[in-house]
C-alpha positions in Angstrom: 139.2 224.8 -20.4 142.3 222.5 -19.8 144.0 220.7 -22.7 143.6 216.9 -22.6 146.8 215.1 -21.7 146.8 212.6 -24.7 148.7 210.0 -22.7 147.6 207.2 -25.0 149.1 208.9 -28.1 152.4 209.4 -26.3 152.3 205.7 -25.3 151.7 204.5 -28.9 154.5 206.7 -30.2 156.9 205.5 -27.4 156.2 201.9 -28.3 157.0 202.6 -31.9 160.2 204.4 -31.1 161.4 201.7 -28.7 160.1 198.9 -31.0 158.1 197.5 -28.1 154.6 195.9 -28.6 151.8 197.7 -26.8 150.4 196.3 -23.6 146.6 196.4 -24.2 146.0 196.9 -20.4 148.2 200.0 -20.2 146.7 201.3 -23.5 143.2 201.0 -22.2 144.0 202.7 -18.8 145.7 205.6 -20.6 142.7 206.0 -22.9 140.4 206.2 -20.0 142.7 208.7 -18.3 142.7 210.9 -21.4 138.9 211.3 -21.0 139.3 212.9 -17.6 139.5 216.6 -18.1 140.5 217.3 -14.5 143.6 215.2 -14.2 145.9 217.8 -15.7 145.1 220.3 -12.9 144.3 218.1 -9.9 146.8 215.3 -10.2 146.1 211.6 -11.0 147.0 208.1 -9.8 147.5 205.7 -12.7 146.1 202.3 -11.5 147.8 199.4 -13.3 147.5 196.7 -10.6 147.5 193.2 -12.1 145.1 191.5 -9.7 141.8 192.5 -11.3 139.6 189.4 -10.6 136.7 190.5 -12.8 138.7 191.5 -15.9 141.9 189.4 -16.3 144.6 191.7 -17.7 148.1 191.2 -19.2 150.4 192.1 -16.4 153.0 194.8 -16.7 156.5 193.5 -17.5 160.0 195.2 -17.2 159.8 196.1 -20.9 156.3 197.6 -20.5 157.6 199.7 -17.6 160.4 201.1 -19.8 157.9 202.5 -22.2 155.5 203.7 -19.5 158.1 205.8 -17.7 159.1 207.5 -21.0 155.4 208.6 -21.2 155.2 209.6 -17.6 158.3 211.8 -18.0 156.0 214.1 -20.1 153.1 214.0 -17.7 153.8 215.9 -14.5 150.1 215.6 -13.5 150.5 211.8 -12.9 151.4 211.9 -9.2 150.6 208.3 -8.3 151.5 205.0 -9.9 150.0 201.6 -8.8 151.9 198.7 -10.2 151.0 196.1 -7.6 150.7 192.4 -8.5 152.7 192.6 -11.8 155.8 190.9 -13.2 158.4 193.5 -12.4 161.9 192.2 -11.5 165.2 193.9 -10.6 165.4 195.1 -14.2 162.1 197.0 -13.7 163.4 198.3 -10.4 166.4 199.8 -12.2 164.1 201.6 -14.6 161.9 202.9 -11.8 165.0 204.0 -9.8 166.3 206.0 -12.8 162.8 207.6 -13.1 162.7 208.5 -9.4 166.1 210.2 -9.7 165.2 212.3 -12.7 162.9 214.8 -10.9 159.9 212.4 -11.0 156.6 214.0 -9.9 155.4 210.8 -8.3 154.2 211.1 -4.7 152.8 207.6 -4.4 154.4 204.4 -5.8 152.9 200.9 -5.2 155.2 198.0 -6.2 153.7 195.4 -3.8 153.9 191.7 -4.7 156.2 191.9 -7.7 159.4 190.0 -8.1 161.9 192.6 -7.0 164.8 191.3 -5.0 167.8 192.6 -3.1 169.5 194.3 -6.0 166.3 196.0 -7.0 165.7 197.2 -3.4 169.3 198.7 -3.4 168.5 200.7 -6.6 165.2 202.0 -5.4 166.5 202.9 -1.9 169.4 204.6 -3.5 167.2 206.7 -5.7 165.4 207.9 -2.6 168.6 209.4 -1.3 168.1 212.3 -3.7 164.4 212.1 -4.6 162.3 214.9 -3.0 158.8 214.1 -4.2 157.9 210.6 -3.2 155.7 210.5 0.0 154.4 206.9 0.1 156.2 203.7 -1.1 154.8 200.2 -0.9 157.3 197.4 -1.3 155.0 194.8 0.4 155.6 191.2 -0.6 158.7 191.7 -2.7 161.3 189.2 -1.3 164.1 191.8 -0.9 165.4 189.9 2.2 167.4 191.2 5.1 170.1 192.9 3.0 167.4 194.6 0.8 165.8 195.9 3.9 169.1 197.3 5.2 169.3 199.6 2.1 165.9 201.1 3.1 167.1 201.4 6.7 170.1 203.4 5.5 167.9 205.5 3.2 165.8 206.6 6.3 168.8 208.4 7.7 169.2 210.5 4.5 165.7 211.0 3.0 163.6 213.7 4.6 160.5 213.5 2.3 159.1 210.0 2.6 156.1 209.8 5.0 154.9 206.2 4.6 157.0 203.1 4.0 155.6 199.6 3.7 158.1 196.7 4.1 155.6 194.1 5.2 156.1 190.5 4.0 159.5 191.3 2.5 161.4 188.6 4.4 163.5 191.2 6.3 165.4 189.9 9.3 166.8 191.0 12.7 169.6 193.2 11.3 167.2 195.1 9.1 164.7 195.7 12.0 167.5 196.9 14.3 168.9 199.2 11.6 165.4 200.5 10.8 164.9 201.3 14.5 168.2 203.2 14.6 167.3 205.0 11.4 164.0 206.2 12.9 165.8 207.7 15.8 167.3 210.2 13.3 164.5 210.4 10.7 162.1 213.3 11.4 159.7 212.9 8.4 158.4 209.3 8.3 154.9 209.0 9.8 154.0 205.4 9.1 155.9 202.2 8.7 154.8 198.6 8.1 157.3 195.9 9.4 154.9 193.0 9.4 156.1 189.4 9.2 159.9 189.5 9.4 161.9 186.3 9.4 163.3 186.0 12.9 165.5 183.1 14.0 165.3 183.5 17.7 162.5 184.1 20.3 164.4 186.7 22.4 162.4 189.7 21.1 165.6 191.7 20.6 164.0 193.6 17.7 161.1 194.7 19.9 163.6 196.1 22.4 165.2 198.2 19.7 161.9 199.4 18.4 160.8 200.3 21.9 164.0 202.3 22.4 163.3 204.2 19.2 159.8 205.0 20.3 161.1 206.8 23.4 162.8 209.5 21.3 160.9 209.4 17.9 158.4 212.3 17.7 157.1 211.9 14.1 155.9 208.3 13.8 152.1 208.1 13.8 151.4 204.6 12.6 153.4 201.4 13.4 152.7 197.8 12.2 154.4 195.0 14.1 152.2 192.1 13.1 153.6 188.5 13.1 156.7 189.4 15.2 156.1 186.5 17.6 155.7 189.1 20.3 155.0 187.9 23.9 154.6 189.5 27.3 158.2 190.7 27.5 158.0 192.5 24.2 154.6 194.1 25.0 156.0 195.4 28.4 159.0 197.0 26.6 156.7 198.7 24.1 154.4 200.0 26.8 157.3 201.4 28.9 158.4 203.3 25.8 154.9 204.6 24.9 154.5 206.2 28.3 156.9 208.8 27.0 155.7 208.9 23.4 153.1 211.5 22.4 153.0 211.0 18.6 152.0 207.4 17.9 148.3 207.0 17.3 148.0 203.7 15.5 149.6 200.5 17.0 149.2 197.2 15.2 150.1 194.2 17.2 148.1 191.6 15.3 149.0 188.0 14.8 151.4 187.8 17.7 151.6 185.6 20.9 150.1 188.1 23.2 148.2 186.7 26.2 146.3 188.3 29.1 149.6 189.0 31.0 150.8 191.2 28.1 147.4 192.9 27.8 147.7 193.9 31.5 150.6 196.2 30.5 148.5 197.6 27.6 145.7 198.3 30.0 148.0 200.2 32.2 149.3 202.1 29.2 145.8 203.1 28.1 145.2 204.5 31.6 148.1 207.0 31.2 148.5 207.4 27.4 146.1 209.8 25.8 147.5 209.7 22.3 146.7 206.2 20.9 143.6 206.2 18.8 143.7 202.7 17.2 144.9 199.5 18.8 144.8 196.3 16.7 145.1 193.0 18.7 143.6 190.8 16.0 144.6 187.1 16.2 146.3 187.0 19.6 145.0 185.1 22.7 144.0 187.7 25.3 140.9 185.7 26.5 138.4 187.1 29.0 141.0 188.4 31.5 142.7 190.4 28.9 139.4 191.8 27.6 138.6 192.9 31.2 141.9 194.6 31.5 141.1 196.6 28.4 137.5 197.4 29.4 138.6 198.6 32.8 141.0 201.1 31.3 138.5 202.2 28.6 135.6 202.5 31.0 137.2 204.7 33.6 140.5 206.2 32.4 141.1 206.4 28.7 139.4 209.0 26.5 141.5 208.9 23.4 141.2 205.4 21.8 138.7 205.4 19.0 139.1 201.9 17.5 139.8 198.5 19.1 140.2 195.2 17.2 140.1 192.0 19.4 139.1 189.7 16.5 139.9 186.0 17.1 141.2 186.2 20.7 139.4 183.3 22.4 137.2 185.7 24.3 133.9 184.4 25.7 130.7 186.2 26.7 132.2 187.4 30.0 135.0 189.4 28.4 132.9 190.6 25.4 130.1 191.8 27.8 132.7 193.9 29.7 133.8 195.4 26.4 130.2 196.2 25.4 129.8 198.0 28.7 133.0 200.0 28.0 131.6 201.1 24.6 128.4 202.1 26.4 130.2 204.3 28.9 133.1 205.6 26.7 131.7 207.8 24.0 135.1 208.3 22.4 135.4 204.6 21.6 133.5 204.5 18.3 134.9 201.4 16.5 135.1 197.8 17.9 135.7 194.5 16.1 134.8 191.3 17.8 134.2 188.5 15.3 136.0 185.2 15.7 135.4 185.0 19.5 132.8 183.0 21.4 129.6 185.0 20.9 127.1 183.7 23.4 123.6 184.8 24.1 124.5 187.7 26.4 127.1 189.0 23.9 124.5 189.0 21.1 122.0 190.9 23.1 124.6 193.4 24.4 125.9 194.3 20.9 122.5 194.2 19.4 121.3 196.8 21.9 124.4 199.0 21.2 123.6 198.9 17.5 119.8 199.4 17.8 120.2 202.4 20.2 122.6 204.0 17.8 125.6 203.9 20.2 127.5 201.6 17.8 127.1 202.3 14.1 127.1 199.3 11.7 129.9 200.8 9.7 132.0 200.8 12.9 131.8 197.2 13.8 132.1 193.8 12.1 128.8 192.2 13.4 125.2 192.8 12.6 122.2 191.4 14.7 119.5 189.2 13.3 116.6 187.4 15.0 115.4 183.8 14.7 112.4 182.6 16.7 112.8 185.5 19.1 116.5 184.8 19.7 119.1 187.3 18.7 122.3 186.3 16.9 125.2 188.1 15.3 126.4 187.7 11.7 129.8 188.9 10.3 130.2 192.0 8.3 133.2 192.6 6.0 134.4 195.6 8.0 137.7 196.2 9.8 140.7 198.4 10.3 142.3 197.3 7.1 140.4 194.6 5.3 141.5 195.6 1.8 145.2 196.2 2.6 146.3 193.3 0.5 143.4 192.7 -1.9 140.7 194.6 -3.8 137.1 193.5 -3.3 135.3 191.9 -6.3 132.5 194.4 -5.9 131.9 197.7 -4.1 129.4 196.2 -1.6 131.3 197.6 1.4 132.0 201.3 1.8 135.7 202.0 1.8 135.4 203.8 5.2 133.9 200.6 6.8 136.3 198.1 5.3 139.4 200.3 6.0 138.4 202.3 9.0 142.0 203.1 10.0 142.4 205.3 6.9 139.7 207.6 8.1 140.5 207.6 11.8 144.3 208.2 11.4 145.0 209.9 8.1 148.8 209.8 7.8 149.3 211.3 4.4 147.5 212.1 1.1 147.7 208.4 0.0 
């Protein structure tokens, strides 16, 4: 029988030694962890996220983190640490960077939506030059800026352990994206990167050109998020040209861009020749019926690798949606499709209702459910998607994790 870790006792002692008041939230989480007899052998993720809607908690501060890492230094079985939505600043980043350099056992670190800036990013990125344990880092929402992003881009040339890096919503700019693309031409370990919502000052899609150039030679990247890049037809064409020669990328996120049917024409041609992509996210673009038909043609006749397609909110009417329903009917590999936010007419409702009732399309694999009123079929929305809970936790567990975040099950990049 394993010996219980007694994290709470170590925490109380550390608070006394450092003359720091206890954070009741941290204390409660550590007490609950102490009751789990398996964590000392199987590893454990300590969840201290500050965005619990049901039970408001005192958020973790820089001082709290100093005490916490002194406890974690004695707990090698804690392999994950979730500190999202707290009050950590560059001072907290310095504490964490020191911990990461001292042979930390952490494999997963979530720092999303704290108040870490450029200097904090420099410290954490610098720590990863020598750290050989961290596999997944989330910096999402910390306003590290272009210069902070440059430190992570430089880190990619040196680090050979990190597999997932999330720099979405970090206010990175053109220089950072170009440097990251260059770094990924040399990095052989990173499997997933999120570069959503950079701050770009021009409309020339220079960053997309550099990312496309990287994809021609990179053979390790499996998952790529390029949401809110203001990408248009030119950028999509450059990406598709690169992906003809890429045989590793399986998840491509182009959501919230300016892609119209002309750009989707290139994606349709790509799907005819590329047999590697498994997930394509075109959520919140404007591909319309013509774009939907380009996709359905490729999926009906040619492509047999794509498993999930999101065309949510793309101004598609019944004509385009009906063609995609027919593609699902004929392509047995295409198991997930998300259509909400388009113009669901009577023919669309009947088509998707039939797919669901015959069992061809499982309810957990789409974001609509049929219901009937006075003999007429309608579709209602389900809270399902490729990454519904990427930025927030649901208030209740009404939706199965595999339905709300289907991408995690289709393309499993790493342990976390």
